[in-house]
C-alpha beads as a LAMMPS data file, in Angstrom:
LAMMPS data file: protein, C-alpha beads

412 atoms
411 bonds

1 atom types
1 bond types

-500.0 500.0 xlo xhi
-500.0 500.0 ylo yhi
-500.0 500.0 zlo zhi

Masses

1 110.0

Atoms # bond

1 1 1 -4.872 1.870 -51.399
2 1 1 -5.995 1.063 -47.679
3 1 1 -5.867 3.761 -45.310
4 1 1 -3.137 3.138 -42.553
5 1 1 -4.224 3.171 -38.842
6 1 1 -4.327 6.229 -37.104
7 1 1 -2.696 6.630 -34.147
8 1 1 -4.290 5.518 -30.490
9 1 1 -4.935 8.445 -28.573
10 1 1 -2.429 9.434 -25.411
11 1 1 -4.514 8.483 -22.375
12 1 1 -2.887 10.982 -20.289
13 1 1 -2.050 13.624 -23.069
14 1 1 0.648 16.119 -21.757
15 1 1 2.702 13.568 -20.428
16 1 1 4.902 10.712 -21.142
17 1 1 4.033 7.202 -20.386
18 1 1 7.426 6.956 -18.027
19 1 1 6.749 10.289 -16.229
20 1 1 2.994 9.353 -15.842
21 1 1 4.534 6.338 -14.412
22 1 1 6.885 8.294 -12.170
23 1 1 4.419 10.532 -10.831
24 1 1 2.035 7.839 -9.911
25 1 1 4.523 6.134 -8.348
26 1 1 5.828 8.617 -6.247
27 1 1 1.645 9.695 -5.342
28 1 1 1.474 6.462 -3.664
29 1 1 5.211 6.734 -1.916
30 1 1 3.446 9.845 -0.262
31 1 1 1.896 7.010 2.140
32 1 1 4.850 4.654 1.845
33 1 1 7.070 7.503 3.106
34 1 1 5.166 8.366 6.233
35 1 1 5.224 4.930 7.527
36 1 1 8.903 3.555 7.057
37 1 1 10.385 6.891 7.795
38 1 1 8.842 6.583 11.677
39 1 1 10.158 3.115 12.073
40 1 1 14.039 3.797 13.553
41 1 1 12.175 6.942 15.102
42 1 1 10.027 4.741 17.195
43 1 1 12.152 4.506 20.353
44 1 1 13.222 8.546 20.310
45 1 1 9.409 9.264 20.024
46 1 1 8.156 6.936 22.918
47 1 1 11.281 8.164 25.173
48 1 1 10.319 12.414 24.437
49 1 1 6.680 11.398 24.784
50 1 1 6.686 9.151 27.874
51 1 1 5.319 5.866 25.815
52 1 1 5.159 3.686 28.765
53 1 1 5.672 0.356 26.600
54 1 1 7.275 -0.756 23.454
55 1 1 3.987 -2.025 22.213
56 1 1 2.206 0.690 22.470
57 1 1 4.707 2.893 19.933
58 1 1 2.958 1.204 16.990
59 1 1 -0.090 3.116 17.414
60 1 1 2.627 5.891 15.336
61 1 1 1.813 3.393 12.621
62 1 1 -1.661 2.189 13.525
63 1 1 -2.806 5.716 13.950
64 1 1 -1.728 6.430 10.505
65 1 1 -3.654 3.651 8.749
66 1 1 -6.820 4.089 10.322
67 1 1 -6.822 7.326 9.154
68 1 1 -5.519 6.400 5.921
69 1 1 -8.177 3.865 5.563
70 1 1 -11.724 5.388 6.862
71 1 1 -10.835 9.100 4.756
72 1 1 -10.522 6.994 1.527
73 1 1 -14.459 6.661 1.253
74 1 1 -14.830 10.054 0.730
75 1 1 -12.406 10.781 -2.342
76 1 1 -13.741 8.767 -4.267
77 1 1 -17.175 10.332 -4.593
78 1 1 -15.587 13.912 -4.653
79 1 1 -13.217 12.541 -7.386
80 1 1 -15.972 11.242 -9.971
81 1 1 -17.749 14.168 -9.442
82 1 1 -14.936 17.025 -9.009
83 1 1 -12.241 15.222 -10.980
84 1 1 -9.222 13.732 -10.365
85 1 1 -7.043 16.487 -9.517
86 1 1 -8.278 19.115 -7.237
87 1 1 -9.364 16.587 -5.104
88 1 1 -5.865 15.162 -4.925
89 1 1 -4.542 18.339 -4.649
90 1 1 -6.582 19.106 -1.509
91 1 1 -5.357 15.887 -0.099
92 1 1 -2.029 16.701 -0.777
93 1 1 -2.649 19.532 0.947
94 1 1 -3.963 18.442 4.157
95 1 1 -0.981 16.029 4.326
96 1 1 1.829 18.907 4.176
97 1 1 -0.091 21.201 6.846
98 1 1 -0.536 18.126 9.473
99 1 1 2.673 16.742 8.861
100 1 1 3.790 20.161 10.335
101 1 1 1.352 19.309 13.063
102 1 1 2.761 16.411 14.270
103 1 1 6.223 18.017 13.837
104 1 1 5.452 20.379 16.349
105 1 1 3.373 17.831 18.876
106 1 1 4.083 18.144 22.486
107 1 1 2.408 15.111 23.579
108 1 1 1.704 11.427 22.514
109 1 1 -1.725 12.122 22.014
110 1 1 -1.516 15.085 20.068
111 1 1 1.430 13.010 17.796
112 1 1 -1.486 10.167 17.083
113 1 1 -4.297 12.874 16.071
114 1 1 -1.900 14.811 13.344
115 1 1 -0.983 11.247 12.298
116 1 1 -4.647 10.203 12.212
117 1 1 -4.789 13.486 9.978
118 1 1 -1.774 12.915 7.802
119 1 1 -3.594 9.747 7.143
120 1 1 -6.893 11.696 5.943
121 1 1 -4.599 13.492 3.476
122 1 1 -2.608 10.602 2.183
123 1 1 -5.704 8.827 1.542
124 1 1 -5.927 10.593 -1.459
125 1 1 -2.802 9.552 -3.071
126 1 1 -3.915 5.962 -2.885
127 1 1 -7.368 6.398 -3.882
128 1 1 -6.471 8.798 -7.025
129 1 1 -3.502 6.918 -7.576
130 1 1 -5.538 3.567 -8.848
131 1 1 -8.706 5.702 -10.358
132 1 1 -6.457 7.703 -12.858
133 1 1 -4.574 4.338 -13.987
134 1 1 -8.256 3.073 -14.357
135 1 1 -9.059 5.849 -15.998
136 1 1 -6.256 5.610 -18.835
137 1 1 -5.687 1.691 -18.575
138 1 1 -7.333 -1.666 -18.126
139 1 1 -6.953 -5.310 -17.497
140 1 1 -3.277 -6.672 -18.357
141 1 1 -2.072 -3.152 -18.880
142 1 1 -3.491 -1.857 -15.777
143 1 1 -1.348 -4.525 -14.243
144 1 1 1.057 -3.814 -16.213
145 1 1 1.460 0.188 -15.519
146 1 1 0.635 -1.026 -11.704
147 1 1 3.785 -2.919 -11.413
148 1 1 6.470 -0.263 -13.420
149 1 1 4.160 1.855 -10.572
150 1 1 5.439 -0.574 -7.856
151 1 1 9.011 -0.440 -9.077
152 1 1 9.671 3.165 -8.376
153 1 1 7.313 3.031 -5.505
154 1 1 9.410 0.604 -3.746
155 1 1 12.248 2.238 -3.634
156 1 1 10.546 4.783 -0.833
157 1 1 10.400 1.986 2.070
158 1 1 13.478 0.632 0.743
159 1 1 15.161 4.362 1.547
160 1 1 12.901 5.482 3.813
161 1 1 14.207 3.990 7.356
162 1 1 17.780 5.064 5.781
163 1 1 16.263 8.428 5.410
164 1 1 14.579 8.424 9.205
165 1 1 18.502 7.326 10.689
166 1 1 20.013 9.696 8.678
167 1 1 17.904 12.844 10.345
168 1 1 18.162 10.990 13.518
169 1 1 21.990 11.293 13.280
170 1 1 21.872 15.104 12.889
171 1 1 18.351 16.127 13.871
172 1 1 15.457 15.412 16.441
173 1 1 12.645 13.203 15.359
174 1 1 10.233 16.117 14.900
175 1 1 12.490 16.900 11.637
176 1 1 11.484 14.133 10.292
177 1 1 7.880 15.047 9.917
178 1 1 9.620 18.262 8.377
179 1 1 11.056 15.720 5.678
180 1 1 7.708 14.610 4.651
181 1 1 5.526 17.751 4.836
182 1 1 8.758 19.006 2.206
183 1 1 8.174 15.662 0.145
184 1 1 4.381 16.121 -0.090
185 1 1 4.428 19.519 -1.045
186 1 1 6.897 19.075 -3.771
187 1 1 4.680 16.192 -5.263
188 1 1 1.700 18.332 -5.554
189 1 1 3.579 21.065 -6.996
190 1 1 4.776 18.389 -9.868
191 1 1 0.943 17.256 -10.200
192 1 1 -0.628 20.648 -10.554
193 1 1 1.949 21.668 -13.091
194 1 1 1.730 18.131 -15.246
195 1 1 -1.089 15.878 -14.480
196 1 1 -3.905 16.188 -17.013
197 1 1 -7.666 15.874 -15.642
198 1 1 -8.163 11.566 -16.270
199 1 1 -12.077 11.580 -15.715
200 1 1 -14.210 11.626 -18.930
201 1 1 -17.032 13.772 -18.170
202 1 1 -19.610 11.194 -19.451
203 1 1 -18.108 9.333 -15.844
204 1 1 -19.074 12.440 -13.675
205 1 1 -21.615 11.307 -10.948
206 1 1 -23.189 13.713 -8.467
207 1 1 -22.669 13.749 -5.097
208 1 1 -25.489 12.273 -3.928
209 1 1 -26.782 9.568 -1.495
210 1 1 -28.369 7.544 -4.397
211 1 1 -24.996 8.040 -6.967
212 1 1 -22.832 6.688 -4.072
213 1 1 -24.931 4.113 -2.575
214 1 1 -25.681 3.003 -6.618
215 1 1 -21.333 2.590 -7.086
216 1 1 -21.048 1.275 -3.640
217 1 1 -23.628 -1.523 -4.717
218 1 1 -21.938 -2.224 -7.767
219 1 1 -18.802 -2.284 -6.352
220 1 1 -19.999 -4.826 -3.607
221 1 1 -21.545 -6.985 -5.773
222 1 1 -19.222 -8.174 -8.411
223 1 1 -18.216 -11.004 -7.290
224 1 1 -14.379 -10.816 -8.360
225 1 1 -14.068 -7.221 -7.147
226 1 1 -15.220 -8.013 -3.512
227 1 1 -13.124 -11.386 -3.682
228 1 1 -9.746 -9.915 -4.943
229 1 1 -10.659 -6.980 -2.387
230 1 1 -10.805 -9.377 0.320
231 1 1 -8.120 -11.112 -0.305
232 1 1 -5.808 -8.689 -0.885
233 1 1 -6.900 -7.533 2.708
234 1 1 -5.699 -10.364 4.710
235 1 1 -2.781 -10.521 2.696
236 1 1 -1.956 -6.715 3.690
237 1 1 -2.675 -7.642 6.948
238 1 1 0.529 -9.615 7.268
239 1 1 2.560 -7.053 5.815
240 1 1 1.386 -4.204 7.904
241 1 1 2.006 -6.745 11.138
242 1 1 5.689 -7.164 10.033
243 1 1 5.786 -2.882 9.300
244 1 1 4.695 -2.522 12.816
245 1 1 6.935 -4.846 14.570
246 1 1 10.102 -4.736 12.639
247 1 1 11.771 -2.437 14.400
248 1 1 11.401 -4.647 17.550
249 1 1 12.186 -7.630 15.661
250 1 1 15.556 -6.362 14.079
251 1 1 16.240 -4.524 17.468
252 1 1 15.031 -6.737 20.508
253 1 1 14.933 -10.259 18.955
254 1 1 18.229 -9.959 16.852
255 1 1 20.186 -6.576 18.605
256 1 1 21.049 -5.225 15.350
257 1 1 20.120 -1.929 15.990
258 1 1 23.009 -0.294 13.397
259 1 1 21.667 -2.339 10.761
260 1 1 17.653 -2.441 10.674
261 1 1 17.747 0.085 7.852
262 1 1 20.131 -1.580 5.741
263 1 1 18.077 -4.864 6.561
264 1 1 14.556 -3.369 5.875
265 1 1 15.824 -2.210 2.759
266 1 1 17.452 -5.946 1.540
267 1 1 13.949 -7.225 2.552
268 1 1 12.078 -4.594 0.232
269 1 1 14.536 -4.925 -2.712
270 1 1 12.723 -8.442 -3.177
271 1 1 9.327 -7.059 -3.393
272 1 1 10.680 -4.644 -5.939
273 1 1 12.064 -7.133 -7.518
274 1 1 9.030 -9.156 -8.002
275 1 1 7.033 -6.524 -9.522
276 1 1 9.582 -5.780 -11.988
277 1 1 9.474 -9.545 -13.083
278 1 1 5.531 -8.921 -13.363
279 1 1 5.406 -5.822 -15.548
280 1 1 7.646 -8.345 -17.975
281 1 1 5.397 -11.490 -17.891
282 1 1 1.795 -10.433 -16.541
283 1 1 0.493 -9.427 -20.154
284 1 1 1.806 -12.616 -21.303
285 1 1 1.295 -15.186 -18.710
286 1 1 -1.915 -13.281 -17.388
287 1 1 -2.869 -11.933 -14.032
288 1 1 -4.283 -14.894 -12.477
289 1 1 -1.811 -17.801 -13.571
290 1 1 0.959 -15.196 -11.645
291 1 1 -0.841 -14.062 -8.297
292 1 1 -2.304 -17.565 -8.060
293 1 1 1.001 -19.384 -8.553
294 1 1 2.709 -16.602 -5.975
295 1 1 0.278 -17.008 -3.481
296 1 1 0.927 -20.665 -3.439
297 1 1 4.291 -20.191 -3.026
298 1 1 3.896 -17.580 -0.570
299 1 1 2.121 -19.850 1.855
300 1 1 4.951 -22.398 1.314
301 1 1 7.415 -19.870 2.471
302 1 1 5.439 -18.344 5.750
303 1 1 4.447 -22.064 6.600
304 1 1 7.992 -22.924 6.496
305 1 1 9.251 -19.917 8.527
306 1 1 6.328 -20.278 10.983
307 1 1 7.802 -23.713 11.668
308 1 1 11.440 -22.765 12.001
309 1 1 10.543 -19.843 14.109
310 1 1 8.246 -22.262 16.293
311 1 1 11.220 -24.857 17.055
312 1 1 13.604 -22.140 18.138
313 1 1 15.708 -22.094 15.229
314 1 1 15.123 -18.614 13.630
315 1 1 18.558 -16.491 13.181
316 1 1 18.942 -13.145 11.454
317 1 1 20.041 -15.045 8.226
318 1 1 17.034 -17.677 8.272
319 1 1 14.922 -14.778 9.041
320 1 1 15.961 -12.314 6.698
321 1 1 15.901 -15.339 3.759
322 1 1 12.640 -16.181 4.759
323 1 1 11.494 -13.005 4.606
324 1 1 12.667 -12.062 1.450
325 1 1 11.012 -14.806 -0.474
326 1 1 7.523 -14.319 1.450
327 1 1 7.973 -10.386 0.153
328 1 1 9.157 -11.393 -3.500
329 1 1 5.916 -13.607 -3.735
330 1 1 3.806 -10.600 -2.036
331 1 1 5.065 -8.104 -5.138
332 1 1 3.610 -10.565 -7.341
333 1 1 -0.073 -11.280 -5.257
334 1 1 -0.728 -7.290 -4.677
335 1 1 -0.667 -5.470 -7.362
336 1 1 -2.320 -8.307 -9.752
337 1 1 -4.838 -8.621 -7.292
338 1 1 -5.433 -5.201 -7.102
339 1 1 -5.771 -4.922 -10.855
340 1 1 -8.292 -7.625 -10.905
341 1 1 -10.618 -6.441 -7.976
342 1 1 -11.107 -2.969 -10.001
343 1 1 -11.300 -4.655 -13.719
344 1 1 -15.255 -5.070 -13.538
345 1 1 -14.905 -1.698 -11.868
346 1 1 -14.253 1.131 -14.496
347 1 1 -17.072 3.183 -15.166
348 1 1 -17.200 3.688 -10.916
349 1 1 -13.421 4.048 -10.442
350 1 1 -13.025 6.759 -8.211
351 1 1 -15.828 5.703 -5.653
352 1 1 -14.670 1.432 -6.036
353 1 1 -10.937 2.565 -5.236
354 1 1 -12.444 4.220 -2.359
355 1 1 -14.248 1.299 -1.296
356 1 1 -11.654 -1.221 -1.922
357 1 1 -8.969 0.737 -0.370
358 1 1 -10.795 1.380 2.813
359 1 1 -11.752 -2.519 3.375
360 1 1 -8.070 -3.447 2.370
361 1 1 -6.220 -0.872 4.687
362 1 1 -8.803 -0.905 7.587
363 1 1 -9.016 -4.899 7.317
364 1 1 -5.287 -4.926 6.569
365 1 1 -4.057 -2.407 9.942
366 1 1 -6.381 -4.287 11.970
367 1 1 -4.879 -7.643 11.317
368 1 1 -1.264 -6.153 11.334
369 1 1 -1.691 -4.323 14.744
370 1 1 -3.381 -7.631 16.147
371 1 1 -0.383 -9.299 15.145
372 1 1 2.041 -6.797 16.396
373 1 1 0.190 -6.389 19.752
374 1 1 1.328 -10.044 19.751
375 1 1 4.823 -9.005 19.696
376 1 1 6.381 -11.233 22.620
377 1 1 10.182 -11.034 22.083
378 1 1 10.374 -13.563 19.293
379 1 1 9.102 -13.823 15.735
380 1 1 6.595 -16.802 16.687
381 1 1 3.674 -14.195 16.554
382 1 1 4.578 -12.865 13.265
383 1 1 5.589 -15.905 11.301
384 1 1 2.631 -17.411 12.667
385 1 1 0.377 -14.521 11.280
386 1 1 2.081 -14.676 7.727
387 1 1 0.902 -18.220 7.334
388 1 1 -2.424 -17.742 8.563
389 1 1 -2.770 -14.655 5.972
390 1 1 -2.099 -16.558 3.368
391 1 1 -4.311 -19.637 3.968
392 1 1 -7.062 -17.399 4.432
393 1 1 -6.191 -15.339 1.021
394 1 1 -6.024 -18.864 -0.896
395 1 1 -9.671 -19.526 0.675
396 1 1 -10.969 -16.287 -0.330
397 1 1 -9.545 -16.839 -3.985
398 1 1 -11.145 -20.509 -4.150
399 1 1 -14.509 -19.524 -3.397
400 1 1 -13.795 -16.419 -5.749
401 1 1 -12.965 -18.618 -8.547
402 1 1 -15.447 -21.163 -7.197
403 1 1 -12.705 -23.487 -6.768
404 1 1 -10.647 -22.545 -9.640
405 1 1 -6.547 -21.429 -10.224
406 1 1 -4.757 -20.036 -12.725
407 1 1 -7.804 -19.420 -15.172
408 1 1 -10.678 -17.352 -14.795
409 1 1 -14.349 -18.282 -13.606
410 1 1 -17.252 -16.738 -15.219
411 1 1 -17.506 -13.031 -14.263
412 1 1 -19.978 -12.208 -11.452

Bonds

1 1 1 2
2 1 2 3
3 1 3 4
4 1 4 5
5 1 5 6
6 1 6 7
7 1 7 8
8 1 8 9
9 1 9 10
10 1 10 11
11 1 11 12
12 1 12 13
13 1 13 14
14 1 14 15
15 1 15 16
16 1 16 17
17 1 17 18
18 1 18 19
19 1 19 20
20 1 20 21
21 1 21 22
22 1 22 23
23 1 23 24
24 1 24 25
25 1 25 26
26 1 26 27
27 1 27 28
28 1 28 29
29 1 29 30
30 1 30 31
31 1 31 32
32 1 32 33
33 1 33 34
34 1 34 35
35 1 35 36
36 1 36 37
37 1 37 38
38 1 38 39
39 1 39 40
40 1 40 41
41 1 41 42
42 1 42 43
43 1 43 44
44 1 44 45
45 1 45 46
46 1 46 47
47 1 47 48
48 1 48 49
49 1 49 50
50 1 50 51
51 1 51 52
52 1 52 53
53 1 53 54
54 1 54 55
55 1 55 56
56 1 56 57
57 1 57 58
58 1 58 59
59 1 59 60
60 1 60 61
61 1 61 62
62 1 62 63
63 1 63 64
64 1 64 65
65 1 65 66
66 1 66 67
67 1 67 68
68 1 68 69
69 1 69 70
70 1 70 71
71 1 71 72
72 1 72 73
73 1 73 74
74 1 74 75
75 1 75 76
76 1 76 77
77 1 77 78
78 1 78 79
79 1 79 80
80 1 80 81
81 1 81 82
82 1 82 83
83 1 83 84
84 1 84 85
85 1 85 86
86 1 86 87
87 1 87 88
88 1 88 89
89 1 89 90
90 1 90 91
91 1 91 92
92 1 92 93
93 1 93 94
94 1 94 95
95 1 95 96
96 1 96 97
97 1 97 98
98 1 98 99
99 1 99 100
100 1 100 101
101 1 101 102
102 1 102 103
103 1 103 104
104 1 104 105
105 1 105 106
106 1 106 107
107 1 107 108
108 1 108 109
109 1 109 110
110 1 110 111
111 1 111 112
112 1 112 113
113 1 113 114
114 1 114 115
115 1 115 116
116 1 116 117
117 1 117 118
118 1 118 119
119 1 119 120
120 1 120 121
121 1 121 122
122 1 122 123
123 1 123 124
124 1 124 125
125 1 125 126
126 1 126 127
127 1 127 128
128 1 128 129
129 1 129 130
130 1 130 131
131 1 131 132
132 1 132 133
133 1 133 134
134 1 134 135
135 1 135 136
136 1 136 137
137 1 137 138
138 1 138 139
139 1 139 140
140 1 140 141
141 1 141 142
142 1 142 143
143 1 143 144
144 1 144 145
145 1 145 146
146 1 146 147
147 1 147 148
148 1 148 149
149 1 149 150
150 1 150 151
151 1 151 152
152 1 152 153
153 1 153 154
154 1 154 155
155 1 155 156
156 1 156 157
157 1 157 158
158 1 158 159
159 1 159 160
160 1 160 161
161 1 161 162
162 1 162 163
163 1 163 164
164 1 164 165
165 1 165 166
166 1 166 167
167 1 167 168
168 1 168 169
169 1 169 170
170 1 170 171
171 1 171 172
172 1 172 173
173 1 173 174
174 1 174 175
175 1 175 176
176 1 176 177
177 1 177 178
178 1 178 179
179 1 179 180
180 1 180 181
181 1 181 182
182 1 182 183
183 1 183 184
184 1 184 185
185 1 185 186
186 1 186 187
187 1 187 188
188 1 188 189
189 1 189 190
190 1 190 191
191 1 191 192
192 1 192 193
193 1 193 194
194 1 194 195
195 1 195 196
196 1 196 197
197 1 197 198
198 1 198 199
199 1 199 200
200 1 200 201
201 1 201 202
202 1 202 203
203 1 203 204
204 1 204 205
205 1 205 206
206 1 206 207
207 1 207 208
208 1 208 209
209 1 209 210
210 1 210 211
211 1 211 212
212 1 212 213
213 1 213 214
214 1 214 215
215 1 215 216
216 1 216 217
217 1 217 218
218 1 218 219
219 1 219 220
220 1 220 221
221 1 221 222
222 1 222 223
223 1 223 224
224 1 224 225
225 1 225 226
226 1 226 227
227 1 227 228
228 1 228 229
229 1 229 230
230 1 230 231
231 1 231 232
232 1 232 233
233 1 233 234
234 1 234 235
235 1 235 236
236 1 236 237
237 1 237 238
238 1 238 239
239 1 239 240
240 1 240 241
241 1 241 242
242 1 242 243
243 1 243 244
244 1 244 245
245 1 245 246
246 1 246 247
247 1 247 248
248 1 248 249
249 1 249 250
250 1 250 251
251 1 251 252
252 1 252 253
253 1 253 254
254 1 254 255
255 1 255 256
256 1 256 257
257 1 257 258
258 1 258 259
259 1 259 260
260 1 260 261
261 1 261 262
262 1 262 263
263 1 263 264
264 1 264 265
265 1 265 266
266 1 266 267
267 1 267 268
268 1 268 269
269 1 269 270
270 1 270 271
271 1 271 272
272 1 272 273
273 1 273 274
274 1 274 275
275 1 275 276
276 1 276 277
277 1 277 278
278 1 278 279
279 1 279 280
280 1 280 281
281 1 281 282
282 1 282 283
283 1 283 284
284 1 284 285
285 1 285 286
286 1 286 287
287 1 287 288
288 1 288 289
289 1 289 290
290 1 290 291
291 1 291 292
292 1 292 293
293 1 293 294
294 1 294 295
295 1 295 296
296 1 296 297
297 1 297 298
298 1 298 299
299 1 299 300
300 1 300 301
301 1 301 302
302 1 302 303
303 1 303 304
304 1 304 305
305 1 305 306
306 1 306 307
307 1 307 308
308 1 308 309
309 1 309 310
310 1 310 311
311 1 311 312
312 1 312 313
313 1 313 314
314 1 314 315
315 1 315 316
316 1 316 317
317 1 317 318
318 1 318 319
319 1 319 320
320 1 320 321
321 1 321 322
322 1 322 323
323 1 323 324
324 1 324 325
325 1 325 326
326 1 326 327
327 1 327 328
328 1 328 329
329 1 329 330
330 1 330 331
331 1 331 332
332 1 332 333
333 1 333 334
334 1 334 335
335 1 335 336
336 1 336 337
337 1 337 338
338 1 338 339
339 1 339 340
340 1 340 341
341 1 341 342
342 1 342 343
343 1 343 344
344 1 344 345
345 1 345 346
346 1 346 347
347 1 347 348
348 1 348 349
349 1 349 350
350 1 350 351
351 1 351 352
352 1 352 353
353 1 353 354
354 1 354 355
355 1 355 356
356 1 356 357
357 1 357 358
358 1 358 359
359 1 359 360
360 1 360 361
361 1 361 362
362 1 362 363
363 1 363 364
364 1 364 365
365 1 365 366
366 1 366 367
367 1 367 368
368 1 368 369
369 1 369 370
370 1 370 371
371 1 371 372
372 1 372 373
373 1 373 374
374 1 374 375
375 1 375 376
376 1 376 377
377 1 377 378
378 1 378 379
379 1 379 380
380 1 380 381
381 1 381 382
382 1 382 383
383 1 383 384
384 1 384 385
385 1 385 386
386 1 386 387
387 1 387 388
388 1 388 389
389 1 389 390
390 1 390 391
391 1 391 392
392 1 392 393
393 1 393 394
394 1 394 395
395 1 395 396
396 1 396 397
397 1 397 398
398 1 398 399
399 1 399 400
400 1 400 401
401 1 401 402
402 1 402 403
403 1 403 404
404 1 404 405
405 1 405 406
406 1 406 407
407 1 407 408
408 1 408 409
409 1 409 410
410 1 410 411
411 1 411 412
């Protein structure tokens, strides 16, 4: 009589699949909440700290992103040596401490310094979330987990501006940073109690210049990994451009200050829906077919949006409709590009996640800041920026896949 197949080992012992997805989502949501909860408070922060111009307030978002991006280079090697869990908890501790420091800031410079360090702390959640998922899953399964994670994760940007607005109704803006400290501390406690160490003992790497450079070399010499990392970076640039200028667009262009949180949430909902769709179809259709098709649609919607804005026919209805369509497509692009970029790098997942996070965040932040700084009282700079980012991402994908779409080129 043939023996029955053995049950596959649980990739994250001590945690069920749903709990694992929820924890990873909340870890990633620390970053989203730290960005989006600020948006309704930017005018109040500017008034309280004597910020001279509206565009200068965008530094509250960009300073955080720069700290978030640069520090990712450290977390990967550290987690490859000491394990995912202790490094993750240390990063969350930094985030909580400097959230409190931001709440006590008495000048714009002090606030920006605290925001940079907030980003330094929360960078651990980005690097370690991706590394932990890659420790446990690969390929289309990883893409499915990332999509399910994004469904939970995206409820935070949907709710974050409303949370910030609600706080401002009863408390001054520093309390937003107090809420961030409480949220980060709560996630840290859950992770410390429930998250197992996912780094396999045989994959631990010593912290040395030679080992780090070897892992970086592997990360930057795999054509598929580099190509999708760069394509994701320019796509994220458009998203950051929207985030940095969203408050000005809804308030200054469309005069919808009261509805800003709700309209921002409406757009974010479409990104969540697309990630749910991706989780249902990606294992059957494949990451390339889904993401390449979505990128083509993204370019079409972005180009149409830019033409409408340039012709002077933009209204709040057309903006919400076209922006929502673009975000729907972006949701199908982002998680799949990230999964494909990590796929060849499982044995150096920590360092690879650091390098990729550094490149995508810093590049995206600078592109987004450039788009945001060109805000001129219209949505033309934003919509044109989206279109250019979409075309740039397509060029990179075509180079990466050697001119082919929807099916893989030979691994490099």
